[in-house]
C-alpha positions as CSV (number, residue, x, y, z in Angstrom):
1,M,4.7,-50.4,31.2
2,M,3.5,-52.8,28.6
3,P,0.1,-53.9,28.9
4,A,-0.5,-57.2,30.6
5,S,-1.6,-60.0,28.2
6,W,-4.3,-62.2,29.4
7,V,-4.6,-66.2,28.3
8,A,-7.5,-68.6,28.9
9,E,-5.6,-71.3,29.9
10,L,-2.1,-72.8,29.8
11,D,-1.7,-76.5,29.0
12,A,1.4,-78.6,30.2
13,R,3.6,-78.1,27.3
14,Q,2.9,-74.0,27.4
15,R,3.9,-74.3,31.3
16,A,7.1,-76.3,30.9
17,M,8.2,-73.7,28.0
18,L,7.4,-70.4,30.2
19,A,9.1,-72.7,33.0
20,E,12.2,-73.0,30.6
21,M,12.3,-69.3,29.8
22,G,12.4,-68.5,33.4
23,V,8.9,-67.1,33.3
24,R,6.5,-67.2,36.3
25,V,3.0,-67.7,35.8
26,W,0.3,-65.6,37.9
27,A,-3.1,-66.8,37.8
28,P,-6.2,-64.7,39.2
29,K,-8.8,-66.1,41.4
30,A,-11.8,-68.1,39.9
31,G,-14.8,-65.9,39.8
32,P,-16.9,-63.9,37.1
33,V,-14.8,-62.3,34.4
34,S,-16.4,-59.1,33.1
35,A,-15.4,-58.4,28.9
36,P,-12.6,-55.7,28.9
37,D,-13.9,-52.0,28.5
38,D,-12.2,-49.3,26.5
39,T,-9.5,-48.3,28.9
40,M,-5.9,-50.1,29.4
41,P,-5.9,-53.0,31.9
42,T,-3.7,-52.5,35.0
43,A,-1.2,-55.6,35.1
44,V,-0.4,-57.0,38.6
45,A,3.6,-57.9,38.1
46,E,7.1,-57.5,39.3
47,P,8.8,-54.5,39.2
48,A,10.3,-54.9,35.6
49,Q,9.4,-55.2,32.1
50,T,6.5,-57.3,30.9
51,V,5.9,-58.8,27.7
52,A,2.4,-59.4,25.8
53,A,1.9,-63.2,24.9
54,P,-0.6,-63.7,21.9
55,V,-3.7,-62.1,22.8
56,P,-7.1,-64.1,23.0
57,A,-10.7,-62.8,23.6
58,A,-11.3,-63.8,27.0
59,P,-9.0,-62.4,30.3
60,A,-6.9,-65.1,32.2
61,P,-3.3,-65.1,33.9
62,I,-0.7,-62.4,33.2
63,V,2.6,-63.3,32.2
64,S,5.4,-61.1,33.7
65,V,8.9,-61.1,32.4
66,P,11.7,-61.1,35.3
67,A,14.1,-58.3,35.3
68,G,17.3,-59.1,33.2
69,R,15.7,-60.8,30.5
70,A,14.5,-59.5,27.0
71,P,11.1,-59.5,26.0
72,A,10.5,-61.9,23.4
73,A,9.8,-60.3,19.7
74,R,6.7,-59.2,19.2
75,T,5.1,-59.1,15.4
76,P,4.5,-55.8,14.5
77,A,1.0,-54.8,13.4
78,V,0.2,-54.7,10.0
79,Q,-1.3,-51.1,9.4
80,A,-3.2,-49.7,6.5
81,P,-1.2,-47.1,4.2
82,A,-2.1,-43.6,5.1
83,V,-4.1,-42.1,2.1
84,S,-3.2,-38.6,1.4
85,T,-5.9,-36.2,0.3
86,P,-4.9,-33.7,-2.2
87,V,-4.5,-30.3,-0.6
88,H,-5.6,-27.6,-3.1
89,S,-4.0,-24.2,-2.8
90,P,-6.7,-21.5,-2.5
91,V,-7.2,-18.9,-5.5
92,H,-6.2,-15.6,-4.6
93,V,-8.1,-12.7,-6.2
94,P,-6.1,-9.9,-6.7
95,V,-8.2,-6.7,-4.9
96,N,-9.6,-4.5,-7.8
97,A,-8.6,-6.9,-10.6
98,P,-9.7,-5.7,-13.8
99,V,-12.8,-7.2,-15.0
100,H,-12.9,-9.3,-17.7
101,M,-12.6,-7.0,-21.4
102,P,-14.1,-7.8,-24.5
103,D,-11.9,-8.9,-27.6
104,L,-10.7,-5.4,-28.6
105,G,-8.6,-6.8,-30.8
106,Q,-11.0,-7.4,-33.9
107,M,-12.9,-4.1,-33.6
108,D,-13.2,-1.2,-36.1
109,W,-13.7,2.4,-34.8
110,A,-17.3,2.0,-34.5
111,T,-17.2,-0.9,-32.7
112,L,-14.8,0.4,-30.4
113,R,-16.2,3.4,-29.5
114,E,-19.6,1.6,-29.1
115,T,-18.0,-0.7,-26.7
116,V,-16.6,2.6,-24.8
117,A,-19.9,4.3,-24.5
118,G,-21.3,1.3,-22.8
119,C,-18.3,0.5,-20.6
120,Q,-18.9,-0.2,-16.9
121,A,-16.0,-2.1,-16.0
122,C,-14.7,-0.1,-13.5
123,S,-16.8,2.4,-10.7
124,L,-15.9,5.7,-12.7
125,C,-18.8,4.8,-15.3
126,R,-21.4,5.4,-12.1
127,N,-21.0,9.0,-12.3
128,R,-19.9,10.1,-15.7
129,T,-22.2,12.1,-17.7
130,N,-20.6,11.1,-21.1
131,T,-17.7,8.9,-22.0
132,V,-15.2,10.6,-24.1
133,F,-13.7,8.5,-26.8
134,G,-11.2,10.8,-29.1
135,V,-11.8,13.4,-31.6
136,G,-9.9,14.3,-35.0
137,D,-9.0,13.0,-38.4
138,L,-8.6,8.9,-38.4
139,S,-6.2,9.3,-40.7
140,A,-3.7,11.6,-38.9
141,D,-0.2,10.8,-38.6
142,W,0.2,12.7,-35.2
143,M,-1.8,11.1,-31.8
144,V,-1.9,13.0,-28.7
145,V,-2.7,11.1,-25.7
146,G,-3.5,12.9,-22.5
147,E,-4.5,11.9,-19.1
148,A,-8.3,11.6,-18.2
149,P,-11.3,13.5,-18.5
150,G,-12.2,16.8,-16.4
151,E,-15.4,18.4,-15.7
152,N,-15.7,20.0,-19.4
153,E,-14.8,16.9,-21.2
154,D,-17.6,14.8,-19.2
155,R,-20.0,17.6,-20.1
156,Q,-19.2,17.8,-23.8
157,G,-17.7,14.2,-24.2
158,E,-15.0,16.0,-26.1
159,P,-11.1,15.5,-24.9
160,F,-9.0,19.2,-24.2
161,V,-11.7,21.5,-23.8
162,G,-11.5,24.5,-21.6
163,A,-8.6,26.5,-20.7
164,A,-6.2,23.4,-21.1
165,G,-8.0,22.4,-24.7
166,Q,-7.4,26.4,-25.5
167,L,-3.7,26.0,-25.0
168,L,-3.3,22.6,-26.4
169,D,-4.8,23.9,-29.7
170,R,-2.3,27.2,-29.6
171,M,0.5,24.4,-29.2
172,L,-0.8,22.8,-32.2
173,Q,-1.4,25.2,-34.4
174,A,3.0,26.4,-33.3
175,V,3.8,23.1,-35.1
176,G,1.1,23.3,-38.4
177,R,-1.5,21.1,-36.8
178,S,-4.9,21.2,-35.5
179,R,-7.7,19.3,-34.4
180,Q,-9.7,19.8,-37.2
181,G,-6.4,18.9,-39.9
182,Q,-6.0,16.1,-42.1
183,G,-3.2,13.8,-42.7
184,G,0.1,16.0,-42.3
185,Q,-1.9,18.7,-40.7
186,G,-4.0,16.8,-38.5
187,V,-4.0,14.9,-35.3
188,Y,-6.1,12.5,-33.4
189,I,-6.7,13.5,-29.7
190,A,-7.7,10.9,-27.0
191,N,-7.3,10.3,-23.2
192,A,-5.8,7.2,-21.5
193,L,-9.3,7.0,-19.3
194,K,-12.5,7.3,-21.0
195,C,-14.5,8.7,-18.0
196,R,-14.1,11.5,-15.7
197,P,-13.0,10.9,-11.6
198,P,-14.9,11.8,-9.2
199,A,-14.2,15.7,-8.3
200,N,-11.3,15.6,-11.0
201,R,-9.0,13.1,-8.1
202,N,-6.2,11.3,-10.0
203,P,-7.3,8.0,-11.3
204,R,-6.3,5.2,-9.3
205,P,-3.7,2.1,-11.0
206,D,-6.9,-0.2,-10.9
207,E,-8.3,2.4,-13.1
208,I,-5.7,3.1,-15.4
209,A,-5.0,-0.5,-16.1
210,Q,-8.5,-1.4,-16.7
211,C,-9.2,1.5,-19.4
212,A,-5.7,1.6,-20.8
213,P,-6.7,-1.3,-23.6
214,Y,-8.9,1.0,-25.3
215,V,-6.5,3.8,-25.9
216,L,-3.9,1.1,-27.1
217,R,-6.8,0.0,-29.4
218,Q,-7.0,3.4,-30.8
219,V,-3.2,3.5,-31.3
220,E,-3.2,0.0,-33.2
221,L,-6.6,1.6,-35.7
222,L,-4.6,4.7,-36.0
223,R,-0.7,3.4,-36.6
224,P,0.6,7.1,-36.4
225,R,3.5,7.9,-36.9
226,L,4.2,9.7,-33.6
227,I,2.6,9.8,-30.4
228,L,2.9,12.8,-27.8
229,A,2.3,11.7,-24.4
230,M,0.8,14.6,-22.1
231,G,1.0,13.8,-18.3
232,R,2.0,10.6,-15.9
233,F,-1.1,8.7,-16.5
234,A,-0.6,8.5,-19.9
235,V,2.7,7.9,-20.3
236,Q,1.5,4.9,-17.7
237,A,-1.0,3.8,-20.0
238,L,1.5,3.7,-22.9
239,L,4.6,3.0,-21.5
240,G,4.1,1.4,-18.3
241,S,6.5,3.9,-16.2
242,N,5.6,5.6,-13.0
243,E,8.9,7.9,-13.9
244,P,8.6,11.3,-13.5
245,I,7.9,13.6,-16.6
246,G,11.3,15.3,-16.1
247,R,13.4,12.3,-16.3
248,L,11.1,11.1,-19.5
249,R,11.2,14.1,-21.8
250,G,13.9,14.7,-24.0
251,Q,13.8,11.3,-25.1
252,V,12.6,9.2,-27.7
253,H,10.6,6.2,-26.2
254,Q,9.0,3.8,-28.2
255,H,5.2,1.7,-28.2
256,Q,5.1,-1.2,-30.4
257,G,7.6,0.5,-32.6
258,I,6.0,4.0,-32.5
259,P,7.8,7.0,-31.6
260,V,6.4,8.4,-28.1
261,I,7.4,11.9,-26.8
262,V,6.6,12.6,-23.7
263,T,5.7,16.2,-22.3
264,Y,3.8,18.0,-19.5
265,H,-0.1,18.0,-19.7
266,P,-1.9,21.8,-20.7
267,S,-3.3,21.5,-17.3
268,Y,0.1,21.5,-15.8
269,L,1.4,24.4,-17.8
270,L,-1.3,26.5,-16.8
271,R,-0.4,26.4,-13.3
272,T,3.5,26.3,-13.8
273,P,3.6,28.6,-17.1
274,I,7.6,28.8,-16.7
275,D,7.8,25.2,-18.3
276,K,6.0,26.3,-21.3
277,R,9.8,26.9,-22.5
278,K,10.3,23.2,-21.9
279,A,7.2,22.0,-23.5
280,W,7.8,23.7,-26.3
281,A,11.2,21.8,-26.6
282,D,9.3,18.7,-26.4
283,L,7.1,19.8,-29.7
284,C,10.6,20.8,-31.6
285,L,11.8,17.1,-30.8
286,A,8.6,15.5,-31.8
287,M,8.7,17.3,-35.1
288,D,12.3,16.4,-35.7
289,T,11.2,12.6,-35.1
290,A,8.5,12.7,-37.1
291,D,10.5,14.3,-40.0
292,Q,12.8,11.1,-39.9
293,P,12.4,8.6,-42.5
294,A,10.1,5.3,-40.9
């Protein structure tokens, strides 16, 4: 039911127009009139459609429309245009997102070493004894990249020490190289991570992603003719691949135009001696690749 309309008084002309339209007018009895409240007033009318006449302020007779007649046209109220407030999507910060790194691209060896020594970009810094930067000849044309420091490396601040380091030294000696050699007889050795994970656990992906820029800058500074990637975490840092070592062996990969040979980590070879012959095949592939003209 449409709300009833009130008019203060109908003159003779208005009554004649309503009578011509067949609209009957009901007038309330005289009495005190209270101002309308916020609720909708109740219309007294015949069971039919009701039409709202022009609305002045004070209550007055109700105008009802008999059944069968269309209500008079009403002028729609003009509404203010809706003002939309721009909605900004929330900024989603990934969990374990890498902390902002300094600009490594302008660092020389000394500045890079100092930056690594003071790094606190991830939680691995809390339990380390020493950062493990790297050792070897800075003019060597071979580079060995391992995974993460172990207990001995953390204590001494040098990569590949202990039993795994001794095995690596024998492997390098077999191809005419050593960590004390220079140029064509030398090698530079570094790890993908510079801090030891607690209890020698595997590094997490976010830790690898955070620390990888350091070893990548070492590659840029050294510009070796060949990289020997030992272990899956070294592969992840250099090649960004999660493929198993067995699927990546026997191929020549590339990192920034530098050949990369993938092989097993010496710690794995100590646990699985039968795969030493595969590691020897990888060293032979490395020698053949390095001997090819640049």
